[in-house]
DSSP file (Angstrom, degrees, kcal/mol; ACC not computed):
  #  RESIDUE AA STRUCTURE BP1 BP2  ACC     N-H-->O    O-->H-N    N-H-->O    O-->H-N    TCO  KAPPA ALPHA  PHI   PSI    X-CA   Y-CA   Z-CA
    1    1 A M     >        0   0    0      0, 0.0     4,-2.8     0, 0.0     5,-0.3   0.000 360.0 360.0 360.0 -42.4   10.2   16.0   36.6
    2    2 A Y  H  >  +     0   0    0      1,-0.2     4,-2.6     2,-0.2     5,-0.2   0.930 360.0  45.4 -56.6 -50.0    9.5   19.7   37.0
    3    3 A K  H  > S+     0   0    0      2,-0.2     4,-1.8     1,-0.2    -1,-0.2   0.880 112.9  51.1 -65.5 -38.2   12.7   20.4   39.0
    4    4 A F  H  > S+     0   0    0      2,-0.2     4,-1.0     1,-0.2    -2,-0.2   0.949 112.8  44.9 -63.2 -49.4   14.8   18.3   36.6
    5    5 A V  H >X S+     0   0    0     -4,-2.8     4,-1.2     1,-0.2     3,-0.8   0.914 110.5  55.0 -61.3 -43.8   13.5   20.1   33.5
    6    6 A L  H 3< S+     0   0    0     -4,-2.6     3,-0.3    -5,-0.3    -1,-0.2   0.860 105.8  51.6 -59.8 -37.3   13.8   23.5   35.2
    7    7 A T  H 3< S+     0   0    0     -4,-1.8    -1,-0.3     1,-0.2    -2,-0.2   0.749 109.6  51.4 -72.4 -21.9   17.5   22.9   35.9
    8    8 A R  H << S+     0   0    0     -4,-1.0     2,-0.3    -3,-0.8    -1,-0.2   0.659  88.5  92.4 -89.1 -17.5   18.1   22.0   32.2
    9    9 A I     <  -     0   0    0     -4,-1.2     2,-0.2    -3,-0.3     0, 0.0  -0.626  56.4-179.9 -83.3 134.2   16.6   25.0   30.6
   10   10 A R    >>  +     0   0    0     -2,-0.3     4,-0.7     4,-0.1     3,-0.7  -0.755  34.7   7.6-126.0 170.5   18.9   27.9   30.0
   11   11 A G  H 3> S-     0   0    0     -2,-0.2     4,-2.0     1,-0.2     3,-0.3  -0.175 118.2  -6.5  66.6-144.4   18.9   31.4   28.5
   12   12 A E  H 3> S+     0   0    0      1,-0.2     4,-2.4     2,-0.2    -1,-0.2   0.844 132.0  57.0 -57.2 -39.1   15.8   33.3   27.5
   13   13 A S  H <> S+     0   0    0     -3,-0.7     4,-2.4     2,-0.2    -1,-0.2   0.916 106.8  48.3 -61.7 -44.0   13.5   30.4   28.2
   14   14 A R  H  X S+     0   0    0     -4,-0.7     4,-2.6    -3,-0.3     5,-0.2   0.919 111.0  50.7 -63.0 -43.6   14.7   30.0   31.8
   15   15 A F  H  X S+     0   0    0     -4,-2.0     4,-1.6     1,-0.2    -1,-0.2   0.923 111.5  48.2 -59.7 -44.8   14.2   33.7   32.4
   16   16 A A  H  X S+     0   0    0     -4,-2.4     4,-0.9     1,-0.2    -2,-0.2   0.898 112.6  48.5 -63.5 -41.3   10.7   33.6   31.0
   17   17 A I  H >X>S+     0   0    0     -4,-2.4     5,-1.1     1,-0.2     4,-0.8   0.923 110.0  49.9 -67.4 -44.7    9.7   30.5   33.0
   18   18 A T  H 3<5S+     0   0    0     -4,-2.6     3,-0.2     1,-0.2    -1,-0.2   0.825 112.0  48.6 -66.8 -29.3   11.0   31.9   36.3
   19   19 A H  H 3<5S+     0   0    0     -4,-1.6    -1,-0.2    -5,-0.2    -2,-0.2   0.628 108.0  54.1 -85.1 -13.2    9.1   35.1   35.9
   20   20 A R  H <<5S-     0   0    0     -4,-0.9    -1,-0.2    -3,-0.6    -2,-0.2   0.545 101.6-133.4 -94.4  -8.6    5.9   33.4   35.0
   21   21 A H  T  <5 -     0   0    0     -4,-0.8     2,-0.3    -3,-0.2    -3,-0.2   0.918  32.6-177.9  57.0  49.2    5.9   31.3   38.1
   22   22 A L      < -     0   0    0     -5,-1.1    -1,-0.2     1,-0.1    -2,-0.1  -0.632   8.3-168.4 -77.6 135.8    5.1   28.1   36.4
   23   23 A E        +     0   0    0     -2,-0.3     2,-0.3     1,-0.1    -1,-0.1   0.479  54.9  31.4-113.5  -2.8    4.8   25.4   39.0
   24   24 A N  S  > S-     0   0    0      1,-0.1     4,-2.0   -22,-0.1     3,-0.2  -0.964  79.6-102.5-150.5 169.1    4.7   22.0   37.2
   25   25 A W  H  > S+     0   0    0     -2,-0.3     4,-2.9     1,-0.2     5,-0.2   0.875 116.1  55.7 -60.9 -41.8    5.9   20.2   34.1
   26   26 A K  H  > S+     0   0    0      1,-0.2     4,-2.3     2,-0.2    -1,-0.2   0.902 108.8  47.7 -60.8 -41.9    2.6   20.5   32.3
   27   27 A D  H  > S+     0   0    0      2,-0.2     4,-2.4    -3,-0.2    -1,-0.2   0.902 113.2  48.1 -65.8 -41.5    2.6   24.3   32.6
   28   28 A I  H  X S+     0   0    0     -4,-2.0     4,-3.0     2,-0.2     5,-0.3   0.944 112.0  49.6 -63.2 -47.6    6.2   24.5   31.5
   29   29 A K  H  X S+     0   0    0     -4,-2.9     4,-2.4     1,-0.2    -2,-0.2   0.925 113.1  45.9 -58.5 -47.4    5.6   22.3   28.5
   30   30 A T  H  X S+     0   0    0     -4,-2.3     4,-2.5    -5,-0.2    -1,-0.2   0.916 114.1  48.5 -62.5 -44.6    2.5   24.2   27.4
   31   31 A D  H  X S+     0   0    0     -4,-2.4     4,-2.2     2,-0.2    -2,-0.2   0.927 113.2  46.1 -63.9 -46.1    4.3   27.6   27.8
   32   32 A L  H  X S+     0   0    0     -4,-3.0     4,-2.9     2,-0.2     5,-0.4   0.910 113.4  50.2 -62.9 -42.1    7.4   26.5   25.9
   33   33 A K  H  X S+     0   0    0     -4,-2.4     4,-1.6    -5,-0.3    -2,-0.2   0.931 113.8  44.3 -62.1 -46.2    5.3   25.0   23.1
   34   34 A N  H  < S+     0   0    0     -4,-2.5    -1,-0.2    -5,-0.2    -2,-0.2   0.838 119.4  42.5 -68.3 -32.7    3.2   28.1   22.8
   35   35 A T  H  < S+     0   0    0     -4,-2.2    -2,-0.2    -5,-0.2    -1,-0.2   0.885 126.9  24.3 -81.9 -40.1    6.1   30.5   22.9
   36   36 A Y  H  < S+     0   0    0     -4,-2.9     2,-0.2    -5,-0.2    -3,-0.2   0.504  90.7 104.7-112.5  -5.4    8.7   28.7   20.7
   37   37 A T  S  < S-     0   0    0     -4,-1.6     2,-0.1    -5,-0.4    -4,-0.0  -0.550  81.8-100.5 -78.1 142.2    6.8   26.5   18.3
   38   38 A E        -     0   0    0     -2,-0.2     2,-0.3     1,-0.1    -1,-0.1  -0.389  28.1-144.7 -60.3 134.5    6.5   27.7   14.8
   39   39 A K        +     0   0    0     -2,-0.1     2,-0.3    -3,-0.1    -1,-0.1  -0.233  51.1 130.7-100.7  43.9    3.1   29.2   14.3
   40   40 A R        -     0   0    0     -2,-0.3     2,-0.1     1,-0.1    -2,-0.0  -0.709  51.3-126.0 -97.4 149.8    2.5   28.1   10.7
   41   41 A T     >  -     0   0    0     -2,-0.3     4,-1.9     1,-0.1     5,-0.2  -0.439  22.0-109.9 -91.5 166.0   -0.8   26.5    9.6
   42   42 A L  H  > S+     0   0    0      1,-0.2     4,-2.5     2,-0.2     5,-0.2   0.901 119.0  53.5 -60.1 -42.5   -1.3   23.2    7.8
   43   43 A D  H  > S+     0   0    0      1,-0.2     4,-2.3     2,-0.2    -1,-0.2   0.844 105.2  54.8 -66.4 -31.4   -2.4   25.0    4.6
   44   44 A F  H  > S+     0   0    0      2,-0.2     4,-2.2     1,-0.2    -1,-0.2   0.954 111.5  43.6 -62.0 -49.2    0.8   27.1    4.7
   45   45 A H  H  X S+     0   0    0     -4,-1.9     4,-2.6     1,-0.2    -2,-0.2   0.877 112.7  52.5 -66.1 -37.1    3.0   24.0    4.8
   46   46 A A  H  X S+     0   0    0     -4,-2.5     4,-3.0     2,-0.2     5,-0.3   0.920 109.7  49.0 -62.8 -43.6    0.9   22.3    2.1
   47   47 A T  H  X S+     0   0    0     -4,-2.3     4,-1.7     1,-0.2    -2,-0.2   0.906 111.8  49.4 -62.5 -42.2    1.2   25.3   -0.2
   48   48 A Q  H  X S+     0   0    0     -4,-2.2     4,-0.9     2,-0.2    -2,-0.2   0.932 114.9  43.8 -61.6 -46.5    5.0   25.3    0.3
   49   49 A L  H >< S+     0   0    0     -4,-2.6     3,-0.6     1,-0.2    -2,-0.2   0.934 117.1  43.9 -66.7 -46.9    5.3   21.6   -0.4
   50   50 A F  H 3< S+     0   0    0     -4,-3.0    -1,-0.2     1,-0.2    -2,-0.2   0.755 114.4  51.3 -72.0 -23.2    3.0   21.6   -3.4
   51   51 A G  H 3< S+     0   0    0     -4,-1.7    -1,-0.2    -5,-0.3    -2,-0.2   0.588  86.1 100.6 -91.2 -10.4    4.5   24.7   -4.9
   52   52 A T    <<  -     0   0    0     -4,-0.9     2,-0.3    -3,-0.6    -4,-0.0  -0.488  51.0-169.1 -80.7 147.0    8.2   23.8   -4.8
   53   53 A R        -     0   0    0     -2,-0.2     2,-0.5    54,-0.0    53,-0.2  -0.949  30.6-102.0-133.9 152.9   10.0   22.6   -7.9
   54   54 A H        -     0   0    0     51,-3.0     2,-0.1    -2,-0.3     6,-0.1  -0.622  44.1-127.3 -72.3 121.3   13.3   21.0   -8.6
   55   55 A G    >   -     0   0    0     -2,-0.5     3,-1.4     4,-0.1    52,-0.2  -0.401  12.5-120.9 -72.4 149.1   15.6   23.8  -10.0
   56   56 A K  T 3  S+     0   0    0      1,-0.3    -1,-0.1    -2,-0.1    -2,-0.0   0.853 115.6  36.8 -57.6 -36.9   17.4   23.2  -13.3
   57   57 A N  T 3  S+     0   0    0      2,-0.1     2,-0.3     0, 0.0    -1,-0.3   0.314  96.6 106.2 -99.5   7.9   20.8   23.6  -11.6
   58   58 A E  S <  S-     0   0    0     -3,-1.4     2,-0.1     1,-0.1    -4,-0.0  -0.696  71.1-121.9 -90.3 137.8   19.8   21.9   -8.4
   59   59 A S     >  -     0   0    0     -2,-0.3     4,-2.1     1,-0.1     5,-0.1  -0.367  19.9-119.0 -71.9 156.8   21.1   18.4   -7.7
   60   60 A L  H  > S+     0   0    0      1,-0.2     4,-2.5     2,-0.2     5,-0.2   0.876 116.0  54.8 -63.4 -36.6   18.6   15.6   -7.1
   61   61 A S  H  > S+     0   0    0      2,-0.2     4,-2.2     1,-0.2    -1,-0.2   0.896 108.4  48.4 -65.7 -37.8   20.0   15.1   -3.6
   62   62 A G  H  > S+     0   0    0      2,-0.2     4,-2.2     1,-0.2    -1,-0.2   0.888 110.8  51.7 -65.2 -39.0   19.4   18.8   -2.8
   63   63 A W  H  X S+     0   0    0     -4,-2.1     4,-2.5     2,-0.2    -2,-0.2   0.898 109.1  50.0 -63.1 -42.5   15.9   18.4   -4.2
   64   64 A I  H  X S+     0   0    0     -4,-2.5     4,-2.8     2,-0.2    -2,-0.2   0.925 110.2  49.8 -63.9 -44.7   15.3   15.4   -2.0
   65   65 A R  H  X S+     0   0    0     -4,-2.2     4,-2.3     2,-0.2    -2,-0.2   0.906 111.2  49.5 -60.9 -41.6   16.5   17.3    1.1
   66   66 A K  H  X S+     0   0    0     -4,-2.2     4,-2.4     2,-0.2     5,-0.2   0.938 112.8  46.5 -63.2 -46.5   14.3   20.3    0.3
   67   67 A I  H  X S+     0   0    0     -4,-2.5     4,-2.8     1,-0.2    -2,-0.2   0.916 112.6  50.3 -62.2 -43.6   11.2   18.0   -0.1
   68   68 A Q  H  X S+     0   0    0     -4,-2.8     4,-2.4     2,-0.2    -1,-0.2   0.885 110.4  49.6 -64.0 -38.7   12.0   16.1    3.1
   69   69 A R  H  X S+     0   0    0     -4,-2.3     4,-1.6     2,-0.2    -2,-0.2   0.937 114.9  43.2 -65.2 -47.3   12.3   19.4    5.1
   70   70 A L  H  X S+     0   0    0     -4,-2.4     4,-2.1     1,-0.2    -2,-0.2   0.888 113.9  52.6 -64.9 -39.1    9.0   20.7    3.7
   71   71 A F  H  X S+     0   0    0     -4,-2.8     4,-3.1    -5,-0.2     5,-0.2   0.903 104.8  54.6 -63.9 -42.4    7.4   17.4    4.2
   72   72 A A  H  X S+     0   0    0     -4,-2.4     4,-2.2     1,-0.2    -1,-0.2   0.895 109.8  47.5 -60.2 -39.9    8.5   17.1    7.9
   73   73 A K  H  X S+     0   0    0     -4,-1.6     4,-2.2     2,-0.2    -1,-0.2   0.902 112.8  48.6 -68.2 -40.7    6.9   20.5    8.6
   74   74 A L  H  X S+     0   0    0     -4,-2.1     4,-2.4   -29,-0.2    -2,-0.2   0.938 112.8  47.6 -62.6 -47.0    3.7   19.5    6.8
   75   75 A R  H  X S+     0   0    0     -4,-3.1     4,-2.4     1,-0.2     5,-0.2   0.908 111.4  50.4 -62.8 -42.5    3.5   16.2    8.7
   76   76 A E  H  X S+     0   0    0     -4,-2.2     4,-1.3    -5,-0.2    -1,-0.2   0.917 112.1  47.5 -61.8 -43.1    4.1   17.9   12.0
   77   77 A A  H  X S+     0   0    0     -4,-2.2     4,-0.6     1,-0.2    -1,-0.2   0.880 112.7  49.5 -65.6 -37.6    1.4   20.4   11.4
   78   78 A A  H  < S+     0   0    0     -4,-2.4     3,-0.2     1,-0.2    -2,-0.2   0.874 116.2  41.2 -69.1 -37.4   -1.0   17.7   10.3
   79   79 A L  H >< S+     0   0    0     -4,-2.4     3,-1.1    -5,-0.2    -1,-0.2   0.644  93.6  87.6 -84.6 -15.0   -0.4   15.6   13.4
   80   80 A Q  H 3< S+     0   0    0     -4,-1.3    -1,-0.2     1,-0.3    -2,-0.1   0.891 104.3  19.1 -55.7 -48.7   -0.3   18.4   15.8
   81   81 A D  T 3< S+     0   0    0     -4,-0.6    -1,-0.3    -3,-0.2     2,-0.2   0.133  99.1 120.1-111.3  20.5   -4.0   18.6   16.6
   82   82 A S    <   -     0   0    0     -3,-1.1     2,-0.1     1,-0.1    -3,-0.1  -0.493  62.7-115.5 -87.8 156.4   -5.0   15.1   15.5
   83   83 A E    >>  -     0   0    0     -2,-0.2     3,-1.2     1,-0.1     4,-1.0  -0.468  31.1-108.1 -81.7 159.2   -6.6   12.4   17.6
   84   84 A D  H >> S+     0   0    0      1,-0.3     3,-0.6     2,-0.2     4,-0.5   0.874 119.1  53.1 -57.5 -40.4   -4.8    9.2   18.2
   85   85 A D  H 34 S+     0   0    0      1,-0.2     4,-0.4     2,-0.1    -1,-0.3   0.655 108.1  52.2 -72.9 -13.9   -7.1    7.2   15.9
   86   86 A E  H <> S+     0   0    0     -3,-1.2     4,-2.4     1,-0.1    -1,-0.2   0.677  88.6  81.5 -90.5 -20.3   -6.5    9.7   13.0
   87   87 A R  H <X S+     0   0    0     -4,-1.0     4,-2.6    -3,-0.6     5,-0.2   0.845  87.2  52.4 -60.1 -40.2   -2.7    9.5   13.1
   88   88 A V  H  X S+     0   0    0     -4,-0.5     4,-2.2     1,-0.2    -1,-0.2   0.937 113.0  44.7 -63.5 -45.6   -2.2    6.3   11.1
   89   89 A G  H  > S+     0   0    0     -4,-0.4     4,-2.5     2,-0.2    -2,-0.2   0.898 113.3  50.2 -65.2 -41.2   -4.4    7.6    8.3
   90   90 A I  H  X S+     0   0    0     -4,-2.4     4,-2.6     1,-0.2    -2,-0.2   0.922 111.4  48.8 -63.5 -44.0   -2.7   11.1    8.3
   91   91 A A  H  X S+     0   0    0     -4,-2.6     4,-2.1    -5,-0.2    -2,-0.2   0.901 111.8  49.1 -63.6 -41.3    0.8    9.5    8.2
   92   92 A A  H  X S+     0   0    0     -4,-2.2     4,-1.6     2,-0.2    -2,-0.2   0.922 113.3  46.4 -64.8 -44.3   -0.2    7.2    5.3
   93   93 A L  H  X S+     0   0    0     -4,-2.5     4,-2.3     1,-0.2    -2,-0.2   0.909 110.7  53.0 -64.2 -41.8   -1.6   10.1    3.3
   94   94 A A  H  X S+     0   0    0     -4,-2.6     4,-2.2     1,-0.2    -1,-0.2   0.889 105.9  53.9 -61.4 -39.8    1.4   12.2    4.1
   95   95 A D  H  X S+     0   0    0     -4,-2.1     4,-1.4     1,-0.2    -1,-0.2   0.883 110.0  47.2 -62.9 -38.3    3.7    9.5    2.8
   96   96 A K  H  X S+     0   0    0     -4,-1.6     4,-2.2     1,-0.2    -2,-0.2   0.892 109.8  54.2 -68.1 -39.5    1.8    9.4   -0.5
   97   97 A L  H  X S+     0   0    0     -4,-2.3     4,-2.9     1,-0.2     5,-0.2   0.890 105.0  52.1 -64.1 -40.0    1.8   13.2   -0.8
   98   98 A I  H  X S+     0   0    0     -4,-2.2     4,-2.3     1,-0.2    -1,-0.2   0.907 110.0  49.8 -64.6 -38.8    5.6   13.4   -0.5
   99   99 A N  H  X S+     0   0    0     -4,-1.4     4,-2.3     2,-0.2     5,-0.2   0.934 113.1  46.2 -62.9 -45.3    6.0   10.8   -3.3
  100  100 A I  H  X S+     0   0    0     -4,-2.2     4,-2.9     1,-0.2     5,-0.2   0.934 113.7  48.1 -62.9 -47.2    3.6   12.8   -5.5
  101  101 A C  H  X S+     0   0    0     -4,-2.9     4,-1.5     1,-0.2    -1,-0.2   0.876 110.9  51.7 -63.4 -38.0    5.3   16.1   -4.8
  102  102 A F  H  X S+     0   0    0     -4,-2.3     4,-0.6    -5,-0.2    -1,-0.2   0.958 114.9  40.6 -62.8 -51.2    8.7   14.7   -5.4
  103  103 A V  H >< S+     0   0    0     -4,-2.3     3,-1.1     1,-0.2    -2,-0.2   0.934 115.1  50.9 -65.4 -46.9    7.9   13.2   -8.8
  104  104 A Q  H 3< S+     0   0    0     -4,-2.9    -1,-0.2     1,-0.2    -2,-0.2   0.794 110.4  51.3 -61.9 -28.4    5.7   16.2   -9.9
  105  105 A G  H 3< S+     0   0    0     -4,-1.5   -51,-3.0    -5,-0.2    -1,-0.2   0.555  76.5 117.9 -90.0  -7.5    8.5   18.6   -9.1
  106  106 A I    <<  -     0   0    0     -3,-1.1     6,-0.1    -4,-0.6   -50,-0.1  -0.399  58.6-145.6 -62.6 132.5   11.3   17.0  -10.9
  107  107 A S  S    S+     0   0    0    -52,-0.2     2,-0.6    -2,-0.1    -1,-0.1   0.795  77.8  78.9 -74.4 -28.9   12.6   19.4  -13.6
  108  108 A S     >  -     0   0    0      1,-0.2     4,-2.6     2,-0.0     5,-0.2  -0.715  64.7-158.4 -85.4 118.4   13.5   16.8  -16.2
  109  109 A D  H  > S+     0   0    0     -2,-0.6     4,-2.6     1,-0.2     5,-0.2   0.877  93.4  54.0 -61.0 -37.4   10.4   15.5  -18.0
  110  110 A R  H  > S+     0   0    0      2,-0.2     4,-2.3     1,-0.2     5,-0.2   0.953 111.6  42.6 -62.8 -50.5   12.3   12.3  -19.0
  111  111 A I  H  > S+     0   0    0      1,-0.2     4,-2.8     2,-0.2     5,-0.3   0.915 114.0  52.9 -62.6 -42.6   13.2   11.5  -15.4
  112  112 A Q  H  X S+     0   0    0     -4,-2.6     4,-2.4     1,-0.2    -1,-0.2   0.915 110.4  47.2 -59.2 -44.8    9.7   12.4  -14.2
  113  113 A T  H  X S+     0   0    0     -4,-2.6     4,-2.1     2,-0.2    -1,-0.2   0.916 114.6  45.7 -64.7 -44.4    8.1   10.1  -16.8
  114  114 A I  H  X S+     0   0    0     -4,-2.3     4,-1.3     2,-0.2    -2,-0.2   0.927 114.2  47.8 -66.8 -44.9   10.3    7.2  -16.0
  115  115 A V  H  X>S+     0   0    0     -4,-2.8     5,-0.6     1,-0.2     4,-0.6   0.920 112.9  49.5 -61.8 -43.3   10.0    7.6  -12.2
  116  116 A H  H ><5S+     0   0    0     -4,-2.4     3,-0.9    -5,-0.3    -1,-0.2   0.881 108.8  52.5 -63.7 -38.5    6.3    7.9  -12.5
  117  117 A S  H 3<5S+     0   0    0     -4,-2.1    -1,-0.2     1,-0.2    -2,-0.2   0.747 100.8  61.4 -71.8 -22.9    6.0    4.7  -14.7
  118  118 A R  H 3<5S-     0   0    0     -4,-1.3    -1,-0.2    -3,-0.4    -2,-0.2   0.638  93.6-144.2 -80.1 -13.8    8.0    2.6  -12.2
  119  119 A N  T <<5 -     0   0    0     -3,-0.9    -3,-0.1    -4,-0.6    -2,-0.1   0.898  20.3-166.0  53.9  50.5    5.4    3.1   -9.5
  120  120 A G      < -     0   0    0     -5,-0.6    -1,-0.1     1,-0.1     3,-0.0  -0.380  14.0-151.5 -65.0 146.0    7.7    3.2   -6.5
  121  121 A N  S    S+     0   0    0     -2,-0.1     2,-0.3   -22,-0.0    -1,-0.1   0.756  73.6  39.5 -91.3 -27.9    6.1    2.9   -3.1
  122  122 A T  S  > S-     0   0    0      1,-0.1     4,-2.4   -23,-0.1     5,-0.2  -0.823  81.9-115.6-122.4 160.9    8.5    4.8   -1.0
  123  123 A L  H  > S+     0   0    0     -2,-0.3     4,-3.1     1,-0.2     5,-0.2   0.872 116.6  57.5 -61.0 -36.2   10.5    8.0   -1.4
  124  124 A D  H  > S+     0   0    0      2,-0.2     4,-2.2     1,-0.2    -1,-0.2   0.921 108.6  44.9 -61.2 -43.9   13.7    5.9   -1.2
  125  125 A E  H  > S+     0   0    0      2,-0.2     4,-2.0     1,-0.2    -2,-0.2   0.922 115.7  47.0 -64.8 -44.3   12.6    3.7   -4.2
  126  126 A I  H  X S+     0   0    0     -4,-2.4     4,-2.2     1,-0.2    -2,-0.2   0.918 112.8  48.8 -64.5 -44.4   11.5    6.7   -6.2
  127  127 A A  H  X S+     0   0    0     -4,-3.1     4,-2.7     2,-0.2    -1,-0.2   0.888 108.4  54.3 -64.0 -39.6   14.7    8.7   -5.5
  128  128 A E  H  X S+     0   0    0     -4,-2.2     4,-2.4    -5,-0.2    -1,-0.2   0.921 109.1  48.0 -60.9 -44.0   16.8    5.7   -6.4
  129  129 A T  H  X S+     0   0    0     -4,-2.0     4,-2.3     2,-0.2    -1,-0.2   0.917 111.5  50.4 -62.1 -43.6   15.1    5.5   -9.8
  130  130 A A  H  X S+     0   0    0     -4,-2.2     4,-2.5     1,-0.2    -2,-0.2   0.904 110.4  49.7 -62.5 -42.0   15.6    9.2  -10.3
  131  131 A F  H  X S+     0   0    0     -4,-2.7     4,-2.4     2,-0.2    -1,-0.2   0.914 109.9  51.1 -63.2 -43.1   19.3    8.9   -9.4
  132  132 A E  H  X S+     0   0    0     -4,-2.4     4,-2.1     1,-0.2    -2,-0.2   0.927 112.8  45.1 -59.8 -45.9   19.7    6.0  -11.9
  133  133 A E  H  X S+     0   0    0     -4,-2.3     4,-2.4     2,-0.2    -1,-0.2   0.889 111.3  52.5 -66.9 -39.4   18.1    8.0  -14.7
  134  134 A E  H  X S+     0   0    0     -4,-2.5     4,-2.5     1,-0.2    -1,-0.2   0.907 109.9  49.8 -62.4 -40.7   20.0   11.1  -13.9
  135  135 A S  H  X S+     0   0    0     -4,-2.4     4,-2.8     2,-0.2    -2,-0.2   0.897 109.8  50.8 -64.3 -41.2   23.2    9.1  -14.1
  136  136 A K  H  X S+     0   0    0     -4,-2.1     4,-2.4     2,-0.2    -2,-0.2   0.920 112.2  46.6 -62.4 -43.8   22.2    7.6  -17.4
  137  137 A I  H  X S+     0   0    0     -4,-2.4     4,-2.4     2,-0.2    -2,-0.2   0.918 113.5  48.6 -64.8 -43.0   21.5   11.0  -18.8
  138  138 A F  H  X S+     0   0    0     -4,-2.5     4,-2.1     2,-0.2    -2,-0.2   0.915 112.3  48.5 -63.0 -43.7   24.8   12.4  -17.5
  139  139 A S  H  X S+     0   0    0     -4,-2.8     4,-1.7     1,-0.2    -2,-0.2   0.901 111.6  49.7 -63.4 -41.1   26.8    9.4  -18.9
  140  140 A K  H  < S+     0   0    0     -4,-2.4    -1,-0.2     1,-0.2    -2,-0.2   0.909 111.5  48.4 -64.5 -42.2   25.1    9.8  -22.3
  141  141 A N  H  < S+     0   0    0     -4,-2.4    -1,-0.2     1,-0.2    -2,-0.2   0.848 109.4  53.3 -66.9 -34.7   25.9   13.6  -22.3
  142  142 A E  H  <        0   0    0     -4,-2.1    -1,-0.2     1,-0.3    -2,-0.2   0.829 360.0 360.0 -69.3 -32.3   29.5   12.9  -21.4
  143  143 A S     <        0   0    0     -4,-1.7    -1,-0.3    -5,-0.2    -2,-0.2   0.502 360.0 360.0 -68.8 360.0   29.9   10.5  -24.3
């Protein structure tokens, strides 16, 4: 495995590995992880996720992408140092948090209230409701 991985690594990473004289896959993996992994903490990602809001001129699809990107970083940070038996609980809590952050951050009070009242279980369900309401508002404004 070590030789295979070593032949696939290119550029700056390869140069760093060959000069550090790493001799097995575990050492390479640890070194690459420590060198190139984002060094942000869980509380940083939580603050980013909880503090973001849907902009007045931002589309709902753009808002969803932003929330999903921030959520992925939060989830990765939460799972990074967790034990195997903790992972299921962390993942379940993270799924609830993304739903809450999405609804709380919607700029339209009307859409936020309707989405919240429908009690969607997944981000897909919640987003679908938000899209439907946004379309109704847009159609009404066009009339």
